[in-house]
N, C-alpha and C positions, 0 to 999 in steps of 0.2 A: 504494500500500500504506500502511496506517495505521502509526502509531508502535508500537502493540502488536505488530503482525506483524513489524516490524523487530527489536524487542526479542527476540521468540521465536527468530527466525533467528540473531541474535547469540548467544543463550544456547546454542542447539544447536551452533553452530560452535565456541564456546569449550569446551563439554563434550567435543566430539569431539577437539579438540586436547589437552585434559587427559588424556582416556582413552588416546589413542594415545601421548602422551609417557610415561604410566605404563607402557605396554607396553614402550617402549624402555628405561625404567629397570630393568625386571625381565628384560631380555633375557639377561644371563648365566645366570640361574636357568633360564630357558626353554631356553637352548642346552644346558645340562647335561642336562636331561631329554631333549631331542631326541637328543643324542649317546649317552646311555645306551640309548635306544630303538634308535638306528641301529646301535650295536654289537651289541645283542641280535639285531637283524634280520640283520646280516651273518653272525652265527653260525648263525642259523636258515636262511639261504639255502642253505648247502651243508653238507657233512659235514666231518669232520676233514681237514686238509691232506693231500693224497695223497702217499704216500712217493715215488712215481715223479717227482714234481715238485721234489723237493729239489735235484736236480742243476742245475735251471734257475734257481734263485734268483738274483735280480738286485738290486743295490743302486741304488735310484733317487735316494738322498740328498735327503731332504726339506729344503728351505731353512728350518730352524727359526728363523733370525733374523727372518723376516717376522712371527713371532708374538711378538716381543720389543720392539716399539717403546715409546716413552715415553707415547703417548697411547692411551686406551681406544678412541677413534674409529678409529684406525689399525688396531688389532687387529680391530675389527668389520668393517672394509673387507677385511682379509686373510681373515677367516673366511668372509665372504660369497663372496669369490673362490674359496676352496678348495671350498666347498659347490657352487658353480656348476660347477667342473671335475669334481668327483666325480659330480654329476648327469649331466654330459655323458658321462663315461666309462661310467656304468651305464645310459645310454640307447642304447648301441651293440648290436652283435650278440652277444646273450647265449645264443644257441641251443646252442652247444657247452658251455656251462658246466653245463647240466643242474641248475640251482638251483631251489629252491622259488619258483615264480612269484608266489605271494601275498606272500611275504616280500620279494621284489624290488620288487613294486609298492608295498608299504607303505614300504619304504626310500626309493624314489624320491619318493613323495608327501610323506614327512616332510621330505626335503631341499628339495623345491620350496616347501613352506610356510615353511620356515625362511629360504630365500633371499628370498622375498617380504617377510617381516617384517624381515630385515636390510636389504634395499634401502630399505624405508620409513624405517627409523631412520637409516640413513646419509644419505639425501636430506634428512631433517629437520635433521640437524646440519650440513648444507651442507659435508660433507667433500669436499675437492677433493684430487686427487692432486698432490703436489709431486714433486720429483725423487726423493726417498727412497721415497715411496709408489709411484711409477711403477717404480722399480727392484725393489721388492718384488713388484709385480704381474708384472713380466717374469720374475723368478726362479720364481714360482709357475707361470707359463705354460710355462716351459722344463721344469720338473719334471713337470708333467702331460703335456706333449708326449712326454717320454721314455716314460711309461707307455702312452700312446696308440700310439706307434710300436712299442713292445714287443708290444702286443696285435696290431697289424697284421702285424708281422714273423712272429709265431707263428700267424697266421691265426685269431686269437681261439679258440685251442684251450683245452681244459680246464685245462692247467697255467698258461697265461698268465692266465686268468681267476682261478685260485686264488691266484696270486702277486699279482695286482692287488688282489684282495679283501683279502689280508693287508696289503698296503701301505695301502689305504684305512683299514683298522683302525688302523694306526699313526698315520695323519693325524688321525683322529678322537680317538685317545687324546691326541695332542699338543694338540689344540684343547681337550679336556676339562681337561687340566692347566693350560692358560693361563686358561680361563674360571673355574676354581676360585680363581685368584689375584686375579681382578678384583673 
């Protein structure tokens, strides 16, 4: 290959790196938009919270401290983890929820795209889990396992899905609050 061809390849690679790093720099703004859209879609999925489900309300206790670390990168890792768990939960047996299928699909697609973008930015920054990050990851895993077990125990009935939907709304609102501070 001649020198001109190598220069072209080098320019393309450097432009790609610059463009993708700009995407990562604007991630908090993009996350806010994704969260606003996700909250709107959560509302669109179903109707108002059913009165008969009020007796079954459960406190899952979101580990808010995972969104309060000192480094932006750690917050990004936690948000990525939260989105992955939400995506996993909403990829389960939704048949008894009787929600708007289009809104559910759009919600899942939005989460998936955001997860991919977060993964790319986290990998670029070479963020590694230290003990504190691993502890945060385990707290999130435990929190989402409670929700998953709750759904299984209730056999994925309408009320369990509505309670889970309300809980996911709270998660997204917490993430929105944090990203506005970044």
